[in-house]
ROSE-4610 file (N, C-alpha, C; in Angstrom, 1 decimal, always signed):
// ROSE-4610
residu = [X/X/X/X/X/X/X/X/X/X/X/X/X/X/X/X/X/X/X/X/X/X/X/X/X/X/X/X/X/X/X/X/X/X/X/X/X/X/X/X/X/X/X/X/X/X/X/X/X/X/X/X/X/X/X/X/X/X/X/X/X/X/X/X/X/X/X/X/X/X/X/X/X/X/X/X/X/X/X/X/X/X/X/X/X/X/X/X/X/X/X/X/X/X/X/X/X/X/X/X/X/X/X/X/X/X/X/X/X/X/X/X/X/X/X/X/X/X/X/X/X/X/X/X/X/X/X/X/X/X/X/X/X/X/X/X/X/X/X/X/X/X/X/X/X/X/X/X/X/X/X/X/X/X/X/X/X/X/X/X/X/X/X/X/X/X/X/X/X/X/X/X/X/X/X/X/X/X/X/X/X/X/X/X/X/X/X/X/X/X/X/X/X/X/X/X/X/X]
num = [1/1/1/2/2/2/3/3/3/4/4/4/5/5/5/6/6/6/7/7/7/8/8/8/9/9/9/10/10/10/11/11/11/12/12/12/13/13/13/14/14/14/15/15/15/16/16/16/17/17/17/18/18/18/19/19/19/20/20/20/21/21/21/22/22/22/23/23/23/24/24/24/25/25/25/26/26/26/27/27/27/28/28/28/29/29/29/30/30/30/31/31/31/32/32/32/33/33/33/34/34/34/35/35/35/36/36/36/37/37/37/38/38/38/39/39/39/40/40/40/41/41/41/42/42/42/43/43/43/44/44/44/45/45/45/46/46/46/47/47/47/48/48/48/49/49/49/50/50/50/51/51/51/52/52/52/53/53/53/54/54/54/55/55/55/56/56/56/57/57/57/58/58/58/59/59/59/60/60/60/61/61/61/62/62/62/63/63/63/64/64/64/65/65/65/66/66/66]
x = [-12.2/-11.0/-10.5/-11.3/-11.0/-10.2/-10.7/-10.2/-8.7/-8.4/-7.0/-6.1/-6.6/-5.8/-5.6/-6.6/-6.5/-5.5/-5.5/-4.5/-3.1/-2.9/-1.6/-1.1/-1.9/-1.5/-1.1/-1.9/-1.7/-0.3/-0.1/+1.1/+2.3/+2.2/+3.3/+3.6/+2.6/+2.7/+3.4/+3.0/+3.6/+5.0/+5.4/+6.7/+7.6/+7.2/+7.9/+8.1/+7.0/+7.1/+8.0/+8.0/+9.0/+10.5/+10.6/+11.9/+12.4/+11.6/+11.9/+12.2/+11.5/+11.8/+13.2/+13.4/+14.7/+15.9/+15.8/+17.0/+17.0/+16.0/+15.9/+17.1/+17.4/+18.5/+18.2/+17.0/+16.6/+16.8/+16.6/+16.7/+18.1/+19.1/+20.5/+21.1/+20.4/+20.9/+20.2/+20.9/+20.4/+19.4/+18.2/+17.3/+17.1/+17.8/+17.7/+16.4/+15.6/+14.3/+13.4/+13.6/+12.8/+13.1/+14.3/+14.7/+14.2/+14.0/+13.4/+12.0/+11.3/+9.8/+9.4/+10.2/+9.9/+8.6/+8.2/+6.8/+5.7/+5.8/+4.8/+4.8/+6.0/+6.1/+5.5/+5.8/+5.3/+3.8/+3.2/+1.8/+1.1/+1.7/+1.1/+1.2/+2.3/+2.4/+1.5/+1.3/+0.4/-1.1/-1.5/-2.9/-3.1/-2.1/-2.2/-2.4/-1.6/-1.8/-3.1/-3.6/-5.0/-6.1/-5.9/-6.9/-6.9/-5.7/-5.5/-6.2/-5.9/-6.4/-7.9/-8.5/-9.9/-10.6/-10.0/-10.5/-10.5/-9.4/-9.3/-10.4/-10.6/-11.5/-12.9/-13.3/-14.6/-14.8/-13.8/-13.9/-14.0/-13.3/-13.3/-14.7/-15.3/-16.6/-17.7/-17.6/-18.5/-18.4/-17.3/-17.1/-17.6/-17.3/-17.6/-19.1/-19.8/-21.2/-22.1/-21.4/-22.2/-22.2]
y = [+18.2/+18.8/+18.0/+17.4/+16.6/+15.4/+14.7/+13.4/+13.7/+14.8/+15.1/+15.2/+16.0/+16.1/+14.7/+13.9/+12.6/+11.8/+11.8/+11.0/+11.5/+12.8/+13.4/+12.9/+13.1/+12.7/+11.2/+10.4/+9.0/+8.7/+9.3/+9.1/+9.6/+10.7/+11.2/+10.2/+9.7/+8.8/+7.5/+7.0/+5.8/+6.0/+7.2/+7.5/+7.6/+8.2/+8.4/+7.0/+6.2/+4.8/+4.0/+4.1/+3.2/+3.7/+5.0/+5.5/+5.0/+5.1/+4.6/+3.1/+2.3/+0.9/+0.7/+1.4/+1.2/+1.6/+2.5/+2.9/+2.2/+1.4/+0.8/-0.2/-0.4/-1.3/-2.7/-3.2/-4.5/-4.7/-3.7/-3.9/-4.0/-3.5/-3.6/-4.9/-5.7/-7.1/-8.0/-9.0/-9.9/-10.9/-11.1/-12.0/-13.0/-14.1/-15.2/-15.8/-15.8/-16.3/-15.5/-14.2/-13.3/-13.6/-13.9/-14.2/-15.5/-16.4/-17.8/-17.7/-16.7/-16.5/-15.5/-15.4/-14.3/-14.3/-15.5/-15.7/-15.3/-15.7/-15.3/-13.8/-13.3/-11.8/-11.0/-11.4/-10.6/-10.8/-12.0/-12.2/-11.3/-11.2/-10.3/-8.9/-8.5/-7.0/-6.8/-7.7/-7.5/-7.3/-8.2/-8.1/-6.8/-6.3/-5.0/-3.9/-4.0/-2.9/-3.0/-4.2/-4.4/-3.9/-4.1/-3.6/-2.1/-1.5/+0.0/+0.6/+0.0/+0.5/+0.4/-0.7/-0.9/+0.1/+0.3/+1.3/+2.7/+3.0/+4.3/+4.5/+3.5/+3.7/+3.8/+3.0/+3.1/+4.5/+5.0/+6.3/+7.4/+7.3/+8.3/+8.2/+7.0/+7.0/+7.6/+7.3/+7.8/+9.3/+9.9/+11.3/+12.0/+11.3/+11.9/+11.8/+10.9/+10.8/+11.7/+12.3/+13.1/+14.6]
z = [+8.6/+9.1/+10.2/+11.1/+12.2/+11.8/+10.7/+10.2/+9.8/+9.1/+8.8/+9.9/+11.0/+12.2/+12.8/+12.9/+13.4/+12.7/+11.4/+10.6/+10.9/+10.9/+11.1/+12.5/+13.5/+14.9/+14.9/+14.3/+14.4/+13.6/+12.6/+11.8/+12.6/+13.2/+14.1/+15.2/+15.9/+17.0/+16.5/+15.3/+14.8/+14.5/+13.9/+13.6/+14.8/+15.8/+17.1/+17.7/+17.8/+18.3/+17.6/+16.3/+15.5/+15.7/+15.9/+16.1/+17.5/+18.5/+19.9/+19.9/+19.2/+19.1/+18.4/+17.4/+16.7/+17.5/+18.4/+19.2/+20.6/+20.9/+22.2/+22.4/+23.7/+24.1/+23.6/+23.8/+23.4/+21.8/+21.1/+19.6/+19.2/+20.1/+19.6/+19.8/+20.8/+20.9/+19.9/+19.4/+18.4/+19.0/+18.4/+18.8/+17.7/+17.9/+16.9/+16.7/+17.8/+17.7/+16.7/+16.8/+15.8/+14.4/+14.1/+12.7/+12.2/+13.1/+12.8/+12.5/+13.0/+12.8/+11.8/+10.7/+9.8/+9.1/+8.7/+8.1/+9.1/+10.3/+11.3/+11.6/+11.6/+11.9/+10.8/+9.6/+8.3/+8.3/+8.7/+8.7/+9.6/+10.9/+11.9/+11.5/+10.9/+10.5/+9.4/+8.4/+7.3/+7.8/+8.8/+9.3/+10.0/+10.7/+11.5/+10.4/+9.3/+8.3/+7.6/+7.3/+6.7/+7.6/+8.9/+9.9/+10.0/+10.0/+10.0/+8.8/+7.6/+6.3/+6.3/+6.7/+6.8/+7.7/+8.8/+9.8/+9.3/+8.6/+8.0/+6.9/+6.1/+5.0/+5.6/+6.6/+7.2/+7.9/+8.6/+9.2/+8.1/+7.1/+6.0/+5.3/+5.1/+4.5/+5.4/+6.7/+7.7/+7.7/+7.7/+7.8/+6.5/+5.3/+4.1/+3.8/+4.4/+4.2/+5.1/+6.1/+7.0/+6.7]
């Protein structure tokens, strides 16, 4: 039960953080440097998602085996 609550809390925090970044003042101004580094940005984001998925699977396995 704890793992479900943890996943829901993390998802809510991620959603709120994404929303706050989306409406931030800095996000409303164009950053040409960001658009030039698309491959690097996608790579960093993909690595972050892979790490998050691996951590979730490891935690889930640890909880389900106990």
